C-alpha positions in Angstrom: 0.4 0.3 0.1 2.0 3.4 -0.9 1.6 5.3 1.7 0.3 9.7 0.7 2.5 11.9 -0.6 5.3 9.0 -1.1 5.0 9.1 -5.3 5.7 12.9 -5.0 8.5 12.4 -2.9 10.1 9.9 -4.5 9.4 12.1 -8.4 11.4 14.6 -6.3 14.2 12.7 -5.6 14.7 11.3 -8.5 14.5 14.2 -10.3 17.0 15.7 -8.3 19.0 12.5 -9.4 18.4 12.7 -12.8 19.4 16.6 -12.4 23.1 15.8 -11.0 23.5 13.1 -13.8 22.9 15.6 -15.9 25.6 18.0 -14.7 27.8 15.2 -14.6 27.3 14.2 -18.6 27.7 18.4 -18.8 24.5 19.5 -20.9 23.3 20.9 -17.9 24.6 23.7 -15.9 23.7 24.1 -12.5 21.9 27.6 -12.4 19.5 25.7 -15.6 19.2 22.7 -12.8 18.0 25.4 -10.3 15.8 26.7 -12.4 14.0 23.5 -13.9 13.4 23.3 -10.1 12.2 25.8 -9.0 9.6 25.2 -12.4 9.1 22.0 -10.7 7.1 23.2 -7.1 4.6 24.9 -9.9 4.2 22.5 -12.6 5.3 19.3 -11.0 6.8 18.1 -14.2 10.0 15.8 -14.1 13.3 18.0 -14.0 13.9 16.0 -17.6 10.9 17.4 -19.0 11.3 20.8 -18.3 15.3 21.0 -19.4 13.6 19.3 -22.6 10.8 21.5 -23.5 13.0 24.5 -22.7 15.5 23.1 -25.2 18.5 22.4 -22.8 18.7 19.3 -24.1 17.6 16.5 -26.4 15.9 13.3 -25.9 18.8 11.6 -26.2 20.4 13.3 -23.3 17.8 12.8 -21.1 17.4 9.3 -22.0 21.5 8.4 -21.1 20.7 10.1 -18.1 18.5 8.8 -17.3 20.2 5.4 -17.9 23.3 6.3 -15.9 20.8 7.0 -12.9 20.0 3.2 -12.7 22.3 1.6 -14.4 21.9 0.3 -17.5 22.4 1.1 -21.5 20.1 3.5 -22.9 19.3 2.0 -26.7 18.3 4.8 -29.6 15.6 2.3 -31.6 15.1 4.7 -34.2 19.4 3.4 -34.7 19.8 -0.2 -34.1 18.6 -2.9 -35.8 16.3 -5.3 -33.6 17.1 -9.3 -33.5 13.4 -10.4 -35.3 14.2 -14.1 -33.2 14.8 -11.7 -29.9 11.7 -9.7 -30.9 9.8 -12.8 -31.4 10.1 -14.1 -27.9 6.6 -12.3 -26.8 4.0 -11.7 -28.6 2.8 -7.8 -29.2 -0.2 -8.0 -26.4 2.8 -8.6 -23.9 5.4 -6.7 -25.6 2.7 -3.0 -25.4 1.7 -4.6 -21.4 5.1 -4.3 -20.3 6.2 -1.2 -22.9 9.5 -3.8 -23.7 10.7 -5.1 -26.9 13.6 -7.8 -26.5 16.0 -6.2 -28.9 19.5 -8.8 -29.1 20.4 -12.1 -27.5 23.2 -11.7 -25.3 24.3 -15.0 -24.7 22.5 -18.5 -24.8 20.5 -17.8 -21.5 20.3 -13.8 -21.9 18.6 -11.8 -24.0 18.8 -7.8 -23.6 14.8 -5.5 -23.8 14.3 -2.4 -23.9 12.1 -1.3 -21.5 10.7 2.2 -21.2 10.9 1.5 -17.5 13.3 -0.9 -16.7 13.7 -0.9 -12.9 10.1 -2.4 -12.8 11.3 -5.9 -11.1 8.2 -6.6 -11.8 8.1 -7.0 -15.4 11.6 -8.3 -15.7 10.5 -11.2 -13.8 7.5 -11.5 -16.0 9.7 -10.8 -18.8 12.2 -13.7 -17.6 9.1 -16.2 -17.7 7.5 -15.3 -21.0 10.9 -15.4 -22.8 13.2 -18.1 -20.4 15.6 -16.5 -20.7 17.4 -13.9 -17.9 16.5 -10.3 -19.3 19.2 -7.8 -18.8 17.1 -4.5 -19.2 17.8 -1.1 -20.5 15.8 1.9 -21.1 14.6 3.7 -24.5 12.3 6.1 -25.1 8.6 5.1 -24.6 7.4 6.5 -28.0 10.2 4.5 -29.7 9.2 1.5 -27.6 6.2 1.9 -29.0 6.9 2.1 -32.8 9.3 -0.6 -32.4 6.3 -2.9 -31.8 4.0 -1.7 -34.5 6.9 -2.8 -36.3 7.0 -5.8 -35.4 6.3 -8.2 -38.5 4.4 -11.6 -36.9 5.6 -12.8 -40.3 5.6 -16.7 -39.5 1.6 -16.2 -39.9 1.9 -15.4 -43.1 4.0 -18.0 -44.2 2.4 -21.0 -46.1 4.4 -24.5 -46.5 3.6 -25.8 -49.7 4.6 -29.1 -49.8 3.9 -30.5 -53.0 7.1 -28.0 -54.5 9.7 -29.5 -52.6 12.3 -31.4 -54.8 12.9 -35.2 -52.4 15.6 -37.1 -50.9 16.0 -40.2 -50.0 15.7 -40.9 -46.2 15.6 -45.0 -46.5 18.0 -44.9 -43.5 15.9 -43.6 -40.6 13.6 -45.6 -39.2 10.2 -44.0 -38.5 10.9 -43.7 -34.9 14.1 -41.6 -35.5 12.0 -39.3 -37.9 9.1 -39.4 -35.5 10.9 -38.3 -32.3 12.7 -36.1 -34.3 9.5 -34.1 -35.7 8.0 -33.8 -32.2 11.5 -32.0 -31.3 11.3 -29.5 -33.6 8.1 -28.8 -34.5 8.2 -27.1 -30.9 6.7 -23.5 -30.9 9.8 -21.6 -30.1 11.6 -23.1 -33.1 9.0 -23.1 -35.5 8.6 -19.3 -35.3 12.2 -18.7 -35.1 13.0 -20.2 -38.1 10.0 -18.9 -40.2 10.6 -16.0 -39.0 14.1 -15.7 -40.3 12.7 -17.5 -43.8 10.2 -13.9 -44.3 11.9 -11.8 -43.0 15.2 -12.5 -45.7 11.9 -12.3 -48.1 11.1 -9.1 -46.9 13.8 -8.0 -46.7 14.8 -9.4 -50.3 17.7 -10.7 -49.3 19.1 -13.2 -52.1 20.9 -15.8 -49.6 20.2 -16.9 -45.8 23.8 -18.6 -44.2 23.0 -20.4 -41.2 26.6 -20.5 -39.8 27.7 -22.6 -36.6 29.8 -21.1 -34.4 31.8 -22.1 -30.8 29.5 -20.5 -29.4 26.2 -19.5 -30.7 25.3 -20.1 -34.5 25.6 -16.8 -36.8 22.8 -15.7 -39.4 23.6 -13.8 -42.2 21.8 -12.4 -45.3 23.0 -11.7 -48.3 22.0 -8.1 -49.5 22.8 -7.1 -53.3 26.3 -9.3 -53.2 27.1 -8.4 -49.9 27.0 -10.6 -46.6 26.1 -9.0 -43.4 25.2 -10.3 -40.5 21.6 -10.6 -39.6 21.7 -12.3 -36.1 22.6 -14.7 -33.6 20.7 -18.0 -32.7 21.8 -19.4 -29.3 24.1 -22.5 -29.3 20.7 -24.8 -27.4 18.6 -23.8 -30.9 21.1 -25.1 -33.1 20.3 -28.6 -33.6 16.5 -28.1 -33.9 16.6 -24.5 -36.1 19.0 -27.2 -38.7 16.2 -30.0 -38.1 13.5 -27.8 -38.8 15.1 -26.6 -42.0 15.9 -29.9 -43.4 12.9 -31.3 -42.5 11.0 -28.6 -44.7 13.5 -29.1 -47.5 12.7 -32.9 -47.6 16.1 -33.5 -46.8 17.8 -36.7 -44.6 17.6 -35.7 -41.2 19.6 -38.6 -39.3 22.4 -37.7 -42.0 24.8 -34.8 -40.7 28.1 -35.9 -42.4 27.8 -35.4 -45.7 26.5 -32.3 -48.1 22.5 -32.9 -49.3 21.0 -30.6 -51.2 16.8 -29.2 -51.5 14.3 -27.0 -52.0 11.8 -25.8 -50.0 8.2 -24.2 -51.4 7.2 -21.2 -49.8 4.7 -18.4 -49.9 5.4 -14.9 -47.8 2.9 -12.1 -47.3 0.7 -13.8 -50.7 4.6 -13.8 -53.0 5.6 -17.4 -54.2 9.0 -17.9 -53.0 11.6 -21.0 -54.3 14.3 -21.8 -51.4 17.1 -24.1 -52.6 18.6 -25.6 -49.8 22.1 -26.3 -49.0 23.8 -28.4 -46.3 27.4 -28.8 -45.6 29.2 -30.8 -42.5 30.9 -27.7 -40.4 33.3 -29.1 -37.3 30.9 -26.7 -35.3 27.6 -28.6 -36.8 25.9 -28.6 -40.3 25.9 -25.1 -42.0 22.7 -24.4 -44.4 22.6 -22.3 -47.2 19.4 -21.1 -48.9 19.0 -19.8 -52.2 15.7 -16.9 -52.5 14.2 -16.5 -56.3 11.0 -14.7 -55.7 8.9 -15.7 -58.3 7.0 -13.4 -58.6 9.5 -10.7 -59.3 11.9 -12.0 -61.5 13.3 -9.2 -64.1 12.3 -10.5 -67.4 13.2 -7.2 -69.5 16.9 -6.2 -70.7 16.6 -2.9 -70.4 15.7 -3.3 -66.7 18.8 -5.5 -65.9 21.0 -2.3 -66.4 22.2 -2.3 -70.7 23.4 0.3 -72.0 22.2 1.2 -75.7 25.4 0.4 -77.5 25.3 -3.0 -75.8 21.5 -4.1 -75.9 22.0 -3.2 -80.1 24.8 -5.6 -80.3 23.5 -8.0 -78.3 19.7 -8.4 -79.6 21.5 -8.3 -83.3 22.3 -12.0 -82.4 19.8 -13.4 -80.1 17.4 -12.7 -82.9 18.7 -14.3 -85.0 17.2 -17.8 -86.0 20.8 -20.2 -85.5 24.0 -19.7 -83.5 25.1 -19.8 -80.0 25.5 -17.2 -77.5 27.2 -17.5 -74.6 26.8 -15.7 -71.0 30.0 -15.5 -69.0 31.2 -14.4 -65.6 31.4 -15.3 -62.1 28.9 -17.5 -60.0 26.1 -15.1 -58.8 26.5 -12.6 -61.7 23.3 -12.5 -63.2 23.8 -14.9 -66.2 20.8 -17.1 -65.9 18.9 -13.7 -65.3 20.2 -12.4 -69.1 19.1 -15.7 -70.2 15.6 -16.0 -68.9 14.8 -12.2 -69.8 16.0 -13.2 -73.4 13.8 -16.2 -73.5 11.0 -13.7 -72.7 11.5 -11.8 -75.7 11.8 -15.1 -78.4 8.9 -16.8 -76.0 6.8 -17.0 -78.8 3.6 -19.5 -79.9 5.8 -19.8 -83.2 8.5 -20.7 -81.1 9.7 -25.0 -79.4 12.3 -23.7 -76.3 13.2 -26.4 -74.2 15.9 -25.5 -71.5 18.0 -28.0 -69.3 19.2 -27.0 -66.7 20.6 -27.6 -63.2 18.6 -25.9 -61.4 15.9 -24.8 -63.0 15.9 -21.2 -60.8 12.3 -19.8 -61.9 9.5 -21.3 -64.0 8.5 -19.6 -67.3 5.2 -19.9 -68.7 5.1 -21.8 -72.6 8.8 -22.7 -72.0 9.9 -26.7 -71.3 12.0 -26.8 -68.4 14.3 -29.7 -67.7 15.4 -30.2 -64.3 18.8 -32.3 -64.9 19.3 -35.4 -62.4 22.9 -37.1 -62.4 21.6 -40.1 -60.0 19.0 -40.4 -62.6 21.2 -40.7 -65.4 19.9 -37.1 -66.2 23.1 -35.6 -67.4 23.3 -32.1 -69.5 25.5 -33.8 -72.2 22.2 -37.0 -71.9 19.2 -34.3 -71.6 20.3 -32.1 -75.0 20.3 -35.6 -77.2 16.8 -36.5 -75.9 15.9 -32.4 -76.5 17.7 -33.0 -80.5 14.8 -35.3 -80.5 11.7 -33.3 -79.8 12.3 -30.8 -82.8 13.4 -27.3 -80.8 13.9 -24.2 -82.5 15.9 -22.3 -79.8 17.7 -24.4 -76.5 19.0 -22.9 -73.4 21.5 -24.6 -71.7 21.9 -23.6 -67.9 25.5 -24.5 -68.1 28.6 -25.6 -70.6 30.6 -27.8 -67.8 31.9 -30.5 -70.0 33.3 -31.5 -73.9 30.4 -33.8 -74.5 28.1 -31.0 -73.4 30.1 -28.4 -75.3 30.5 -30.3 -78.7 26.6 -31.6 -78.6 26.1 -27.3 -78.0 28.3 -26.2 -81.3 26.9 -29.4 -82.9 23.2 -27.8 -82.5 23.8 -24.3 -83.5 25.3 -25.2 -86.4 22.3 -27.2 -87.7 20.6 -24.8 -87.4 19.2 -23.9 -84.0 19.6 -21.0 -81.4 21.8 -22.4 -78.5 21.8 -20.1 -75.1 23.9 -21.4 -72.5 26.3 -20.0 -69.7 30.1 -20.1 -68.9 32.1 -19.4 -66.7 34.9 -16.9 -67.5 36.6 -14.1 -66.8 35.8 -11.9 -69.9 34.3 -12.2 -73.1 37.1 -13.3 -75.2 38.2 -15.8 -72.8 34.9 -17.7 -73.3 36.2 -19.0 -76.7 39.5 -19.9 -76.0 37.9 -22.3 -72.8 35.8 -24.1 -75.8 39.1 -25.3 -77.2 40.3 -26.2 -73.8 37.5 -28.2 -73.2 38.4 -30.0 -76.6 35.9 -28.4 -79.5 37.5 -27.8 -82.5 38.5 -24.5 -83.3 37.2 -24.1 -87.0 33.4 -25.2 -85.3 33.6 -22.9 -82.4 34.6 -20.5 -85.1 31.4 -20.9 -86.9 29.1 -22.0 -84.3 29.4 -19.5 -81.8 27.9 -15.7 -82.9 28.4 -14.4 -79.5 29.3 -13.7 -76.6 28.5 -11.5 -73.3 30.5 -10.9 -70.9 28.5 -9.7 -67.8 29.1 -8.8 -63.3 26.9 -7.5 -60.9 27.2 -4.1 -59.2 25.3 -2.1 -56.3 23.8 0.6 -57.4 24.0 4.3 -55.0 21.2 4.8 -52.6 19.4 7.9 -54.9 19.2 8.8 -50.6 21.9 9.4 -49.5 24.5 9.3 -51.6 26.8 12.7 -51.9 28.9 14.4 -55.0 32.4 15.7 -55.2 34.6 16.9 -57.7 37.5 13.9 -58.8 41.1 15.0 -59.8 42.5 15.1 -63.4 45.2 12.5 -62.0 42.6 10.3 -60.4 40.8 10.0 -63.5 44.0 9.0 -65.6 44.5 6.5 -62.7 41.5 4.9 -62.9 41.6 5.2 -67.1 38.5 6.8 -67.5 37.8 7.9 -71.0 39.7 11.0 -72.2 36.5 12.8 -73.1 35.7 12.9 -69.7 39.4 13.2 -68.3 39.6 16.9 -70.7 36.3 18.1 -68.6 37.1 16.8 -65.8 36.1 20.2 -63.8 33.0 19.6 -65.1 32.6 16.1 -63.5 30.5 15.4 -60.3 31.2 11.8 -59.3 29.6 10.2 -56.6 30.4 8.2 -53.4 28.6 6.2 -50.8 27.5 7.0 -47.5 24.8 5.1 -45.9 21.3 6.2 -44.6 18.6 4.0 -42.7 16.5 3.0 -46.3 19.8 1.4 -47.5 20.7 -0.5 -44.5 23.7 1.9 -44.0 25.9 0.3 -46.8 24.9 3.6 -49.4 23.8 0.9 -51.9 20.3 0.5 -52.5 19.7 -2.6 -55.8 22.2 -4.3 -58.4 22.8 -3.7 -61.9 24.8 -5.2 -64.7 27.7 -3.9 -66.6 28.6 -6.0 -69.9 30.9 -6.8 -72.2 29.2 -7.5 -75.8 31.5 -9.1 -78.3 30.1 -10.4 -82.0 32.1 -13.3 -83.2 32.9 -11.2 -86.6 35.0 -12.7 -89.6 38.4 -11.5 -88.2 37.9 -12.9 -84.6 37.1 -16.5 -86.3 40.1 -16.2 -88.0 42.3 -15.9 -85.0 39.7 -18.7 -82.9 41.2 -20.9 -86.3 44.6 -19.8 -85.4 44.1 -20.7 -81.7 45.4 -17.1 -81.2 45.4 -16.3 -77.2 42.4 -15.2 -75.4 44.4 -11.0 -75.1 44.8 -11.6 -79.1 41.4 -11.8 -79.7 40.1 -9.4 -76.8 42.9 -6.4 -78.4 41.3 -7.4 -82.3 37.2 -6.9 -80.7 38.3 -3.4 -78.9 39.4 -2.3 -82.3 36.4 -3.6 -83.6 34.3 -1.5 -81.3 33.6 -3.8 -78.1 32.9 -2.1 -74.6 35.2 -4.0 -71.9 33.6 -4.5 -68.8 35.7 -1.8 -67.1 34.6 0.7 -69.7 31.0 0.2 -69.1 31.4 0.3 -65.4 33.7 3.3 -65.5 30.9 4.7 -67.6 27.6 4.0 -64.8 29.6 5.9 -62.7 30.2 8.9 -64.8 26.1 9.0 -64.8 25.4 8.4 -61.3 24.7 4.9 -60.5 27.6 3.5 -58.8 30.7 4.1 -57.3 34.4 3.9 -58.0 34.9 1.9 -55.2 32.1 -0.8 -56.6 33.5 -0.8 -59.8 36.7 -1.6 -58.3 35.5 -4.0 -55.8 34.2 -6.2 -58.5 36.4 -5.8 -61.5 39.7 -6.3 -61.1 
């Protein structure tokens, strides 16, 4: 029972202590404090609120002082990233009831909770029971906590699994009893909510990959945004086995086999959007690492103009793929957008008059009106065997996911020579290198010269965030060192380049979204002669440049001059 007048006495004591802390911090003078105390006798407001209203300090100053007085951290929820897994430990109803939000895991047994009143021992005890963790309280502004609660997406409520879209993996070595026991373990609500929350958050943020990485003391979750990995959250070690088992069950993998890598697939709907997820497991010293590639079927870029093609490069490329026969090779490292370019090309070529057949590993996106074949080496369906079958099905256009061996390369070249348009990918650093690679694979140079019509090399670079990028004037010396075009160097005083800064809209990276840069090399008569003479890729490159080919670096620097990306990003992607 509260004694009359006790609340007022406590308020005055609290106000005095808060004022003393503000003086110690150097944000309030003794004269200002005395004035605030005098005004408090009339208004009965708190000292901090009075000082804030008079503009003597900021909200951050006040919250920092309150945190110091109570011996807890101050968290600015507008600038920190809240761990979705931690936030999901309590319901929105309980979060509002206690005006508290779990923001991060301190360790395997403790969660950091932002509270409007971290001195509320009863609330801390309740939160300890609700979360199942020890609670480390921190102070945050009440309005920031309410804003964070309103943004807390219960994404697991909007995620639906489609088991029929999985890729099955045999589980002959697992007994029914073992499967039932593990399923009972991983169907526990916390693990299911945790996994669904991570998958849905990744889809919501537009991540292309999710990495679940076991470490000595915890499991680290990293998302790949715009080609760059960023640590997103950590999962307590005690939940690692349940998380891995849950993911393997969703992907229809063998949950009892932990010694060898496995591959599977998850079909989900997140917020009404169909998402395909390719799952790969890899045994490591600390447990199984799980990597998931997200393929958003509702957001496939299928227009070449949207991919970043410049006018000149697009004209040269269209001139090749609109021909009725010949081979077109798209080259670049893994993750450079080769498959997306081929899908965009097929979308243009896809008409009722054309029989288009693809053989892929895996089939990343399903396209209406196109016959797509998923290779299955275990069943004997490889690229080469699939291609031989395709040629018996009267195709007009063939797409090969990747040329990996001599047999596939040979069939692809022969198909192009016998009246088919063949599209495929190859792993080389630039366009001229693709022609040399076919020779190294064992394809006769005279066949390559006759069959290949165009080679397209590409990379993906991050686009600068339009909201925070800042301009600067380059120097003449810098532009020469970076090999900008002579025309740009001659007018360097008039040029404004941009660099990354970082803001809340781009997750403080300075970049938002990606685009392609391209090197288009048509196989002309001069290039054909060099191929037949087995000349090196460097010699082919020099001739192609003399004939008007724009190199990857030149195309990238052109994007820098247009203010679309930065010099640092081009240097990161292209040597």
